[in-house]
C-alpha positions as CSV (number, residue, x, y, z in Angstrom):
1,M,-28.4,61.9,-10.5
2,L,-29.0,58.8,-8.6
3,S,-32.9,59.0,-8.6
4,G,-32.9,55.8,-11.0
5,L,-31.3,53.7,-7.7
6,G,-34.2,55.1,-6.1
7,I,-32.2,57.9,-4.0
8,D,-33.9,61.5,-4.0
9,S,-32.3,64.7,-4.3
10,V,-31.7,65.4,-0.6
11,T,-30.5,62.3,0.2
12,E,-27.9,62.1,-2.5
13,A,-26.7,65.8,-1.7
14,V,-26.2,64.8,2.3
15,Y,-24.5,61.4,0.5
16,R,-22.3,62.9,-1.4
17,T,-20.8,65.5,1.9
18,I,-20.3,62.8,4.2
19,L,-18.7,61.1,1.2
20,A,-16.7,64.8,0.7
21,R,-16.4,65.8,4.8
22,P,-16.5,62.4,6.7
23,D,-14.8,63.9,10.0
24,G,-18.1,66.6,10.2
25,D,-21.1,65.5,12.1
26,V,-25.2,65.9,11.1
27,A,-24.4,70.0,12.3
28,D,-21.7,70.7,9.8
29,W,-23.3,68.9,7.2
30,A,-26.8,70.7,7.6
31,T,-24.7,74.1,7.5
32,E,-22.7,73.1,4.8
33,L,-26.2,72.2,2.9
34,N,-28.5,74.7,4.4
35,L,-30.8,72.1,5.8
36,S,-32.3,71.9,8.8
37,E,-30.6,68.9,11.2
38,R,-33.7,67.2,10.9
39,E,-33.9,66.9,7.4
40,V,-30.2,65.7,7.8
41,R,-31.3,63.0,10.5
42,E,-34.3,62.2,7.9
43,A,-31.8,61.5,5.0
44,L,-29.1,59.7,7.4
45,D,-32.1,57.0,8.1
46,R,-33.0,56.5,4.3
47,L,-29.2,56.0,4.0
48,S,-29.2,53.6,6.3
49,G,-32.0,51.8,4.9
50,L,-30.2,52.0,1.3
51,A,-26.9,50.4,3.4
52,L,-24.8,54.0,2.3
53,V,-24.0,54.8,5.6
54,R,-23.2,53.1,8.9
55,H,-22.3,53.8,12.4
56,S,-18.4,53.8,13.1
57,A,-17.2,50.3,14.9
58,A,-14.6,52.5,16.5
59,D,-17.4,55.2,18.0
60,Q,-21.2,54.0,17.7
61,V,-22.1,58.2,17.6
62,Q,-20.0,59.2,15.0
63,V,-21.4,58.3,10.9
64,R,-19.4,57.2,8.7
65,A,-20.0,56.9,4.5
66,V,-19.9,53.7,2.8
67,N,-17.2,53.2,0.5
68,P,-19.3,54.3,-3.1
69,L,-17.4,51.1,-4.7
70,L,-19.0,48.9,-2.3
71,G,-22.6,50.9,-1.4
72,L,-23.5,51.7,-4.9
73,E,-22.3,48.4,-6.7
74,A,-24.5,46.2,-4.4
75,L,-27.5,48.9,-4.9
76,L,-26.9,48.1,-8.5
77,A,-26.9,44.5,-7.9
78,R,-30.0,44.3,-5.6
79,Q,-31.4,46.1,-8.4
80,Q,-30.1,43.5,-10.9
81,A,-31.6,40.7,-8.5
82,E,-34.8,42.1,-7.9
83,L,-35.0,41.7,-11.6
84,A,-34.2,37.9,-11.7
85,A,-36.2,37.4,-8.9
86,H,-39.6,38.8,-10.8
87,Q,-38.4,37.0,-14.2
88,Q,-38.4,33.9,-12.0
89,H,-41.2,34.5,-10.2
90,V,-43.4,35.0,-14.0
91,E,-41.5,31.6,-15.1
92,A,-42.8,30.2,-12.1
93,S,-45.7,31.0,-12.3
94,R,-46.2,30.0,-15.8
95,A,-44.8,26.6,-15.0
96,A,-48.0,26.3,-12.0
97,A,-50.4,27.5,-13.8
98,A,-49.3,24.6,-16.9
99,D,-49.3,21.8,-14.4
100,V,-52.9,23.2,-12.8
101,I,-54.2,22.6,-16.4
102,A,-52.3,19.8,-17.5
103,Q,-53.2,17.7,-13.8
104,Y,-56.7,19.6,-13.1
105,A,-58.7,16.3,-14.3
106,Q,-56.9,13.8,-11.7
107,Q,-58.2,13.1,-8.8
108,Y,-56.0,13.7,-5.7
109,A,-56.1,12.0,-2.6
110,P,-54.7,13.8,0.7
111,G,-52.1,11.9,2.4
112,A,-51.2,9.6,-0.3
113,G,-47.9,10.9,-0.7
114,S,-47.8,12.3,-3.9
115,G,-46.1,15.5,-2.7
116,F,-47.0,19.0,-3.9
117,R,-50.1,20.2,-5.3
118,Y,-50.7,23.6,-6.9
119,L,-54.8,25.0,-6.2
120,A,-56.0,28.0,-8.4
121,G,-58.4,30.3,-6.6
122,I,-60.5,30.8,-3.3
123,D,-62.9,28.5,-4.4
124,T,-61.1,25.9,-5.4
125,I,-58.5,26.2,-1.7
126,R,-62.2,26.5,0.1
127,E,-63.1,23.1,-1.7
128,H,-60.1,21.4,-0.8
129,L,-60.5,22.5,2.7
130,E,-63.9,21.3,3.1
131,I,-62.8,17.9,2.4
132,L,-59.7,17.9,3.9
133,N,-62.3,18.8,7.3
134,S,-64.2,15.8,6.8
135,Q,-61.6,13.3,7.0
136,V,-59.2,15.4,10.3
137,E,-59.1,12.8,13.1
138,Q,-56.8,14.9,15.8
139,E,-55.2,17.9,15.1
140,F,-55.9,21.2,12.9
141,L,-52.8,23.9,13.2
142,T,-53.6,27.4,11.9
143,F,-50.9,30.4,10.7
144,A,-54.1,33.1,10.4
145,P,-51.8,36.7,9.1
146,G,-53.0,39.4,7.5
147,G,-54.3,41.3,10.8
148,P,-58.5,41.4,11.8
149,Q,-60.3,39.3,10.0
150,T,-63.1,40.0,6.9
151,P,-66.8,39.0,8.2
152,E,-67.2,36.7,5.6
153,N,-64.0,34.6,6.6
154,M,-65.0,34.5,9.9
155,A,-68.7,33.7,8.9
156,A,-67.5,31.0,6.6
157,S,-65.2,29.4,8.7
158,R,-67.6,28.7,11.5
159,P,-69.4,26.2,10.6
160,L,-66.1,24.0,9.8
161,N,-64.6,24.8,13.1
162,L,-67.6,23.8,14.8
163,R,-67.8,20.8,13.1
164,L,-64.2,19.9,14.2
165,L,-64.7,20.8,17.8
166,N,-67.6,18.8,18.3
167,R,-65.7,15.7,17.0
168,G,-63.3,16.2,19.7
169,I,-60.4,17.9,17.0
170,R,-57.8,19.8,18.9
171,M,-57.7,23.0,16.8
172,R,-54.8,25.8,17.6
173,T,-54.6,28.8,15.8
174,V,-52.1,31.6,15.8
175,Y,-53.2,35.6,14.7
176,L,-51.2,38.4,14.7
177,D,-51.1,40.7,17.9
178,S,-53.3,43.0,15.7
179,I,-56.5,41.5,15.9
180,R,-56.1,42.4,19.7
181,R,-57.7,46.1,18.1
182,D,-60.1,44.6,16.0
183,Q,-63.5,44.0,17.9
184,A,-65.1,41.9,15.4
185,T,-61.6,39.8,15.3
186,V,-61.5,39.6,18.7
187,E,-64.9,38.4,19.5
188,H,-64.3,35.9,17.1
189,A,-61.4,34.5,18.9
190,E,-63.2,34.1,21.9
191,W,-66.2,32.5,20.4
192,L,-63.4,29.9,18.9
193,T,-61.9,29.8,22.7
194,A,-65.5,29.3,24.2
195,Q,-66.2,26.3,22.1
196,G,-63.1,24.5,22.8
197,A,-60.1,26.0,20.5
198,E,-56.9,27.2,21.5
199,V,-56.2,31.0,20.2
200,R,-52.8,32.9,20.5
201,T,-51.0,35.8,18.6
202,A,-47.7,37.1,17.8
203,P,-46.1,40.0,16.3
204,T,-45.6,38.3,12.8
205,L,-46.5,35.1,10.8
206,P,-44.2,33.9,8.0
207,N,-47.4,32.7,5.7
208,R,-50.7,31.3,6.1
209,L,-50.6,27.7,6.8
210,I,-53.1,25.1,7.5
211,V,-51.4,21.3,8.9
212,I,-54.0,18.6,9.0
213,D,-52.9,15.7,11.4
214,R,-49.3,16.1,11.0
215,K,-50.3,14.7,7.0
216,V,-50.9,17.3,5.0
217,A,-50.6,20.7,4.8
218,L,-52.0,23.7,3.0
219,I,-49.7,27.1,2.2
220,A,-50.9,30.2,0.6
221,A,-49.0,30.3,-2.9
222,D,-48.4,34.0,-2.5
223,S,-48.3,35.5,0.4
224,Q,-49.6,39.1,0.0
225,N,-52.5,37.8,-1.8
226,T,-53.6,34.3,-0.3
227,G,-56.8,33.8,-2.3
228,T,-54.9,33.6,-6.0
229,G,-53.7,29.8,-5.3
230,A,-52.5,27.7,-2.3
231,L,-49.5,24.5,-2.2
232,V,-50.8,20.9,-0.8
233,I,-48.4,19.2,0.6
234,D,-48.3,15.9,1.9
235,N,-44.1,15.4,1.5
236,P,-43.4,14.1,5.1
237,G,-39.9,15.9,5.8
238,T,-41.7,18.9,4.7
239,I,-44.6,18.2,7.2
240,T,-42.1,17.8,9.6
241,L,-40.8,21.1,9.4
242,L,-43.7,23.1,8.9
243,C,-45.0,21.2,12.1
244,A,-41.9,22.5,13.9
245,L,-42.3,25.9,12.6
246,F,-46.1,26.4,14.0
247,E,-44.7,24.5,17.7
248,S,-41.8,27.2,17.6
249,T,-44.4,30.2,16.7
250,W,-46.7,28.8,19.3
251,Q,-44.4,28.8,22.2
252,S,-43.4,32.2,22.0
253,S,-47.2,33.6,20.8
254,Q,-49.5,34.8,23.5
255,P,-53.1,33.2,24.3
256,V,-55.6,35.4,23.6
257,G,-57.7,37.5,26.5
258,T,-54.1,37.4,28.3
259,R,-52.2,40.8,27.9
260,P,-48.9,40.7,25.5
261,E,-45.8,40.5,27.5
262,R,-43.2,43.1,27.7
263,S,-39.6,42.4,27.1
264,P,-37.2,43.6,29.9
265,S,-36.5,46.5,27.7
266,G,-40.0,47.6,28.5
267,L,-41.3,47.1,24.8
268,T,-44.1,44.5,23.6
269,K,-42.7,42.2,21.3
270,Q,-45.1,44.2,18.9
271,Q,-42.9,46.9,19.4
272,G,-39.8,45.6,19.6
273,E,-40.4,43.5,16.1
274,V,-40.8,46.9,14.1
275,L,-37.9,48.5,15.7
276,R,-36.1,45.6,14.9
277,L,-37.6,45.6,10.9
278,M,-37.1,49.5,10.9
279,A,-33.4,48.6,11.8
280,K,-33.1,46.4,8.5
281,G,-34.6,49.8,6.5
282,C,-38.0,48.1,5.8
283,T,-40.4,50.7,4.5
284,D,-43.8,51.4,6.6
285,E,-45.4,49.3,4.0
286,A,-43.2,46.4,4.3
287,I,-43.1,46.4,8.3
288,A,-47.7,47.1,8.0
289,H,-47.5,44.1,5.8
290,H,-45.6,41.7,8.6
291,L,-47.4,43.0,11.3
292,G,-50.8,42.7,9.4
293,V,-51.5,46.6,10.3
294,S,-52.1,50.0,8.7
295,S,-49.1,52.0,7.9
296,R,-50.6,54.6,10.1
297,T,-50.0,52.3,12.6
298,V,-46.4,51.4,12.1
299,R,-45.9,55.7,12.1
300,R,-47.9,55.2,15.3
301,I,-45.5,52.9,17.0
302,A,-42.8,54.2,15.0
303,A,-43.6,57.4,16.9
304,T,-43.6,55.9,20.1
305,L,-40.2,54.2,19.7
306,L,-38.5,57.4,19.4
307,V,-40.2,58.8,22.4
308,H,-39.2,55.5,24.5
309,L,-35.6,55.6,23.1
310,D,-35.1,59.5,23.4
311,A,-34.4,59.8,19.8
312,Q,-35.4,62.7,17.3
313,S,-34.9,60.3,14.4
314,R,-35.1,56.9,13.3
315,F,-31.5,56.8,12.2
316,Q,-30.6,58.1,16.1
317,A,-32.9,55.1,17.8
318,G,-31.6,52.5,16.1
319,A,-28.2,53.9,17.3
320,H,-29.9,54.2,21.1
321,A,-31.4,50.6,20.8
322,A,-28.4,49.1,19.8
323,Q,-26.1,50.6,22.2
324,R,-28.7,49.0,24.6
325,G,-28.7,45.9,23.4
326,Y,-32.4,45.7,22.3
327,L,-31.4,44.7,19.1
328,K,-29.6,41.7,20.0
329,T,-32.8,41.2,22.4
330,H,-35.2,41.0,19.5
331,S,-33.3,39.6,16.9
332,D,-31.8,36.6,18.8
């Protein structure tokens, strides 16, 4: 009955049982539904992700169902918001396309204070980047998400990078931690370092970003499909914010060639990020996109976390992590 809200029949049965028997526990609910305790815990994981169950404030081990007047209405509101956001995205895309068509013939001068301009397509982006590369004087900052880089992208970037470094330009690039498991990308990062660039890695990156001389920036218009278009920005206030974001990320990232640090909990930053995103109810696919890894890798990391936290399910892992203060450590 609740499948329209993304709730399967087993999960719905567990939710209804918790509502009917709020004083029960996993074993009680499993017996009543003729399910295994593992199946009930997996259903609790899904319900937690939908914000339909939570741990009791009085007893962190006790699970309680969220009042359906709140929980189910929130799910309905989320669906409506997603629909509205999709419609807004369509309208924004239409406006951006109209702007490109109207402004295509106009000459664009980087750094002239025009604010924002949309570039459509990977070829246009690369051509514009070549123009900017020829004009950079001091510094070239980059966020390179998406995990391991493609051979085509690495080959195309080498001549441009070498040209900048030979001119004495300071280059700093942040990749995702996931590149450390891809030999070709590691070798490319090591090549950049050997040429004089500075390269670090971070668990997650917000978007593909290039900042030139702290005057002009390029940002991918769609973080999940960076070849569709990019925004060229030379608005001073926005550039200041982007540079602050870069510096903050740079300070917390790890240089290539060094072993990723572990927190006092014994987790790497990547494991901590997976734990944080799991606690937020993100799907494996969403976590994989954030980290630039495959869904299989996310499942492997999650399995390692279950062992580390002595948990039998992701829901239980979240409870144990909260009790030990891990989530606060990785979210602050």
